[in-house]
C-alpha positions in Angstrom: -21.2 75.1 15.1 -21.0 73.1 11.9 -21.0 69.8 13.9 -24.5 71.0 15.6 -25.8 71.8 12.3 -24.8 68.3 10.8 -26.2 66.5 13.6 -29.5 68.4 13.4 -29.6 67.5 9.8 -29.1 64.1 10.3 -31.8 63.8 13.4 -34.4 65.7 11.0 -33.8 63.2 8.1 -33.8 60.2 10.5 -37.1 61.3 11.9 -38.6 61.8 8.4 -37.4 58.2 7.6 -39.0 56.8 10.6 -42.3 58.8 10.3 -42.6 58.9 6.5 -41.5 55.3 6.5 -44.5 53.7 7.7 -46.5 56.0 5.5 -44.7 54.4 2.6 -44.7 50.9 4.1 -48.5 51.1 4.3 -48.5 52.4 0.7 -46.6 49.3 -0.3 -49.0 47.1 1.6 -52.0 48.3 -0.7 -50.4 46.1 -3.4 -51.7 43.0 -1.6 -55.0 41.7 -2.6 -56.6 38.5 -1.2 -54.9 37.9 2.3 -57.4 37.8 5.1 -56.7 39.7 8.3 -58.3 38.7 11.5 -59.9 35.5 9.9 -61.4 34.6 13.5 -63.2 38.0 13.8 -66.8 38.4 12.0 -66.5 41.0 9.3 -62.8 41.2 9.3 -61.2 43.2 6.8 -58.6 42.0 4.1 -55.2 43.1 3.8 -55.6 44.3 0.2 -59.3 44.4 -0.4 -61.1 47.6 -0.6 -62.1 47.3 3.1 -58.8 46.4 4.3 -57.2 49.3 2.2 -59.6 51.9 3.6 -58.6 50.6 7.1 -54.9 50.8 6.7 -55.3 54.5 5.2 -57.6 55.4 8.0 -55.0 54.2 10.7 -52.3 56.2 9.1 -54.5 59.0 8.4 -54.1 61.4 11.4 -50.1 61.3 10.9 -50.0 61.3 7.1 -49.3 65.0 6.2 -47.4 66.0 9.3 -45.1 63.3 8.9 -43.9 65.0 5.6 -43.1 68.1 7.7 -39.8 66.5 8.7 -38.6 66.2 5.1 -39.4 69.8 4.4 -37.6 70.7 7.5 -34.5 68.7 6.5 -34.6 70.4 3.1 -34.7 73.7 4.8 -31.5 73.0 6.9 -29.8 71.5 3.9 -30.6 74.6 1.7 -29.7 77.3 4.5 -27.0 75.5 6.6 -25.2 73.5 3.8 -25.9 75.3 0.4 -22.8 73.8 -1.2 -23.7 70.3 -0.2 -27.2 70.9 -1.5 -26.0 71.9 -4.8 -23.8 68.8 -5.3 -26.3 66.4 -3.9 -29.0 67.7 -6.5 -26.6 67.6 -9.3 -24.8 64.6 -8.5 -27.8 62.6 -7.1 -30.6 64.0 -9.2 -31.8 60.6 -10.6 -32.4 59.0 -7.2 -33.4 62.3 -5.5 -35.8 63.1 -8.4 -37.2 59.3 -8.1 -37.5 59.8 -4.2 -39.4 63.2 -4.6 -41.7 61.8 -7.3 -42.5 58.9 -4.9 -43.4 61.4 -2.1 -45.7 63.2 -4.5 -47.3 60.3 -5.9 -48.0 59.0 -2.5 -49.4 62.2 -1.1 -51.8 63.0 -4.1 -52.7 59.3 -4.8 -53.8 58.8 -1.0 -55.9 62.1 -1.0 -57.6 62.0 -4.4 -58.3 58.1 -4.3 -61.4 59.1 -2.3 -62.7 61.2 -5.0 -62.4 58.6 -7.7 -65.8 57.8 -9.6 -65.6 53.9 -9.0 -63.6 51.0 -7.8 -61.5 50.7 -11.0 -60.5 54.4 -10.7 -59.7 54.0 -7.0 -57.6 51.1 -8.0 -55.8 53.0 -10.4 -54.8 55.6 -7.7 -53.9 52.9 -5.3 -51.4 51.5 -8.0 -50.0 55.0 -8.1 -49.6 55.0 -4.3 -47.8 51.7 -4.4 -45.5 53.0 -7.0 -44.7 56.2 -5.0 -44.1 54.0 -1.8 -41.7 51.9 -3.8 -39.8 55.0 -5.5 -39.5 56.9 -2.2 -37.9 54.0 -0.2 -35.6 53.0 -3.1 -34.7 56.8 -3.7 -33.7 57.6 -0.1 -31.9 54.3 0.3 -29.9 54.8 -2.9 -29.0 58.4 -1.8 -27.6 57.1 1.7 -25.8 54.2 -0.2 -24.5 56.8 -2.8 -22.9 59.1 -0.1 -21.3 56.0 1.6 -19.7 54.8 -1.5 -18.4 58.2 -2.5 -18.7 60.4 -5.7 -16.5 61.3 -8.6 -15.9 65.0 -7.4 -13.6 66.8 -10.0 -10.9 69.5 -9.4 -13.6 72.1 -10.1 -15.6 71.0 -6.9 -18.5 69.4 -8.9 -19.7 66.0 -9.1 -18.9 64.5 -12.6 -21.9 62.5 -14.3 -24.3 60.3 -12.4 -22.9 56.8 -13.4 -21.9 56.5 -9.6 -25.4 55.8 -8.7 -25.6 52.8 -11.0 -23.7 50.3 -8.9 -24.7 47.0 -7.1 -24.0 48.6 -3.8 -26.2 51.5 -4.4 -29.0 49.3 -5.6 -28.6 47.0 -2.7 -28.8 49.9 -0.3 -32.1 51.1 -1.9 -33.6 47.5 -1.7 -32.5 47.4 1.8 -34.3 50.5 2.9 -37.4 49.2 0.8 -37.6 46.1 2.8 -37.1 48.1 6.0 -39.9 50.3 5.1 -42.5 47.4 4.3 -41.6 45.8 7.8 -42.1 49.0 9.4 -45.4 49.7 7.6 -46.9 46.0 8.6 -45.9 46.7 12.2 -47.5 50.0 12.3 -50.7 48.5 11.1 -50.2 45.8 13.8 -50.1 48.7 16.3 -52.8 50.6 15.0 -55.6 48.2 13.7 -58.1 46.6 15.8 -56.7 43.8 17.6 -58.7 41.2 16.0 -57.6 42.3 12.3 -54.0 42.3 13.0 -53.1 38.5 12.7 -52.2 38.6 9.1 -50.3 41.9 9.4 -48.2 40.5 12.2 -47.7 37.4 10.3 -46.7 39.3 7.3 -44.1 41.5 9.2 -42.7 38.5 10.7 -42.5 37.2 7.1 -40.7 40.3 5.7 -38.1 40.4 8.3 -36.0 37.6 6.8 -36.3 39.5 3.5 -35.1 42.6 5.2 -32.2 40.6 6.8 -31.1 39.1 3.4 -31.2 42.6 2.1 -28.9 44.0 4.8 -26.7 41.1 4.4 -26.3 41.7 0.7 -25.4 45.3 1.1 -23.1 44.5 3.9 -21.2 42.1 1.7 -21.2 44.4 -1.5 -19.9 47.2 0.7 -17.1 45.2 1.8 -16.1 44.2 -1.5 -16.4 47.6 -2.9 -13.1 49.4 -3.1 -15.0 52.8 -3.2 -17.0 52.1 0.0 -13.8 51.0 1.8 -12.1 54.1 0.7 -14.9 56.5 1.6 -15.4 55.2 5.2 -13.3 57.3 7.7 -14.6 55.4 10.6 -14.7 51.5 9.8 -16.0 50.8 13.2 -19.0 52.8 12.8 -19.7 51.5 9.5 -19.6 47.9 10.8 -22.0 48.9 13.6 -24.9 49.8 11.1 -25.4 46.6 9.6 -25.0 44.8 13.2 -27.6 47.6 14.7 -30.1 46.7 11.8 -29.7 42.9 12.2 -30.1 43.4 16.1 -33.2 45.7 15.6 -35.0 43.5 13.2 -34.4 40.3 15.3 -36.1 42.2 18.4 -38.9 43.3 16.1 -39.6 39.6 14.9 -39.4 38.2 18.5 -41.7 40.8 19.8 -44.2 40.4 16.8 -44.2 36.6 17.6 -45.2 37.6 21.4 -47.9 39.8 20.5 -46.0 42.8 21.7 -46.6 45.3 18.7 -45.5 48.4 20.7 -41.8 46.8 21.1 -41.8 45.7 17.5 -42.7 49.1 16.3 -39.9 50.7 18.3 -37.5 48.4 16.9 -38.4 48.8 13.2 -38.3 52.6 13.9 -34.9 52.2 15.5 -33.9 50.2 12.1 -34.9 53.2 10.0 -33.4 55.9 12.3 -30.2 54.5 12.4 -28.7 54.6 8.8 -28.8 58.4 8.3 -26.8 59.2 11.4 -24.4 56.2 11.0 -23.8 57.2 7.5 -23.0 60.7 8.3 -20.7 59.5 11.3 -18.8 57.0 9.3 -17.8 59.8 6.7 -17.0 62.5 9.1 -15.4 65.1 8.7 -16.0 64.6 5.1 -19.6 64.6 3.8 -18.9 63.9 0.0 -15.8 61.6 -0.5 -14.2 62.0 -3.9 -13.5 58.6 -5.7 -11.2 60.3 -8.2 -9.1 62.5 -6.0 -9.2 62.5 -2.1 -8.1 65.9 -2.0 -11.2 67.2 -3.6 -13.5 65.8 -1.0 -15.8 68.0 0.6 -15.7 68.3 4.3 -18.7 69.4 6.5 -16.9 72.5 7.4 -16.4 73.5 3.8 -20.0 72.5 2.9 -21.7 74.7 5.6 -22.6 78.1 5.3 -20.8 81.1 7.1 -20.8 81.2 10.9 -22.9 84.6 10.9 -25.5 82.9 8.7 -25.4 79.6 10.9 -26.0 82.0 13.9 -28.9 83.7 12.3 -30.4 80.6 11.3 -30.1 79.3 14.8 -32.4 81.9 16.1 -35.1 80.7 13.7 -34.6 77.1 14.3 -34.6 77.4 18.0 -38.3 77.7 18.4 -38.8 75.2 15.5 -37.5 72.0 16.9 -39.6 72.1 20.2 -42.6 73.0 17.9 -42.0 69.9 15.7 -41.5 67.9 18.7 -44.4 69.1 20.6 -46.6 68.7 17.4 -45.5 65.2 16.8 -46.0 64.1 20.4 -49.4 65.9 20.6 -50.6 64.0 17.4 -49.5 60.5 18.9 -51.1 61.3 22.3 -54.4 62.5 20.6 -54.6 59.5 18.3 -52.8 56.9 20.4 -54.2 53.4 20.6 -56.0 51.4 17.8 -58.7 52.8 15.6 -62.3 51.6 15.7 -65.6 52.1 14.0 -65.7 55.7 15.4 -62.4 56.7 13.8 -62.7 59.3 11.1 -62.4 58.1 7.6 -59.7 60.5 5.9 -59.4 59.1 2.6 
């Protein structure tokens, strides 16, 4: 039963990274200012100009708040099914978790409040907050996954000692890798959603970001191989090696698809790149979830982190209708708002 809940936690968090990932990727792209999109189309928007920013936010608008539901669901499973793990994550990783949640709040609030700003200067200020939020969210969640894969200094009393373990080259590389993946995902999403005449620059931008993402993946892989803590924490090296290989393959597929103008295939590939880290990190550590770098005997296993079986059974009756409802809601949103936006699309922000 613990394995089923652990897998469900990984599924929900992976779904959040995929769906929230293009929210944060679009947020990052608001930082661009003078790149023309769709130069051959009269009245084309700009990637970073006022019209381009409004178009980008309109493209993501129907999905924006619904995507955050997956984060709420993940946190709910963590609190209910893995209370011990929840406590140790919040205490042992609170700088990166706080940074990630601050980023989520900044993006959510900034996107909704920018439309109420009194002028262009005020709206530009909100846009800068949205960009900062996207950066914080991506870096924070990437650093959390990297920190889990690296292990933590768990003392004999069962608590993680300090937060110095989140300030390492590998954790920083993991955060930058997720940031690069999110940027590629956001640009690919806009290539899929904006009018065909306005996507040339976004497709070119997405292709240009792929080498940066590949470099980040390579750097994180090398630092992981050189890290004694990462090598000691990983229980299944084959799965750990599969992660960077899968990321590289997904990014290469996305770049090839973008070059051929197949935005749908590219979006599936970048979505796979963001979906894979969470389950593969969990599988590489299994049966442990928090690996102690000071004393392996104090490592926390999934079974030890889970709530009692009666509690898990009770939660199961609550979650049973929740999963199809979430999946159905997401499928409905994508079906109703499928295709590219046009002049008839409602302006959300």
